[in-house]
C-alpha positions as CSV (number, residue, x, y, z in Angstrom):
1,M,0.0,0.0,0.0
2,Y,2.9,2.4,0.8
3,P,5.9,2.1,-1.5
4,N,8.3,3.2,1.2
5,D,8.4,4.2,4.9
6,N,8.2,7.9,4.2
7,D,5.0,7.5,2.3
8,F,3.5,5.7,5.3
9,M,4.9,8.2,7.9
10,N,3.4,11.1,5.9
11,S,0.0,9.4,5.4
12,T,-3.4,10.2,6.9
13,A,-3.4,6.6,8.2
14,A,-0.3,7.3,10.3
15,A,-1.8,10.5,11.7
16,R,-5.0,8.6,12.6
17,L,-3.0,5.7,14.2
18,N,-1.1,8.2,16.3
19,G,-4.3,9.7,17.5
20,Y,-5.6,6.2,18.5
21,L,-2.3,5.5,20.3
22,E,-2.7,8.7,22.3
23,G,-6.2,7.6,23.5
24,Y,-8.5,9.4,21.0
25,G,-11.3,7.5,19.4
26,T,-12.9,4.2,20.3
27,L,-11.8,0.6,20.0
28,E,-14.9,-0.1,17.8
29,V,-13.9,2.6,15.2
30,L,-10.3,1.6,15.3
31,Q,-11.2,-2.1,14.6
32,A,-13.6,-1.0,11.8
33,E,-10.9,1.1,10.1
34,L,-7.9,-1.2,10.8
35,D,-8.0,-3.1,7.5
36,S,-7.8,0.2,5.6
37,Y,-4.4,1.1,7.0
38,G,-2.5,-1.6,5.1
39,L,-0.9,-3.1,8.2
40,S,0.1,-6.8,8.5
41,P,-2.1,-9.0,10.8
42,G,0.7,-9.0,13.4
43,A,1.0,-5.2,13.3
44,S,-2.7,-4.8,13.6
45,K,-2.8,-7.0,16.7
46,R,0.1,-5.1,18.3
47,L,-1.6,-1.8,17.6
48,L,-4.8,-2.9,19.3
49,N,-2.9,-4.1,22.3
50,I,-1.0,-0.8,22.6
51,A,-4.2,1.2,22.2
52,K,-5.8,-0.8,25.0
53,R,-2.8,-0.3,27.3
54,R,-2.7,3.4,26.5
55,G,-6.3,3.9,27.6
56,L,-8.4,3.7,24.4
57,T,-11.6,2.3,25.6
58,P,-15.1,1.7,24.2
59,G,-17.0,5.0,24.2
60,C,-14.0,7.4,24.3
61,K,-14.9,10.5,22.3
62,L,-12.8,11.5,19.3
């Protein structure tokens, strides 16, 4: 999906993922959008685990 690391780092997907990692949004929305970010299954699972540890919870307002 992204030809190189810089393309991903400058993408809207990276910005959204950073927001989730800082606790903005909901787990439900993150899970619904996750496939659109072009991450591997392992990276997706790791992202969800980090988001949960950082306090992203169901119902958190974006």
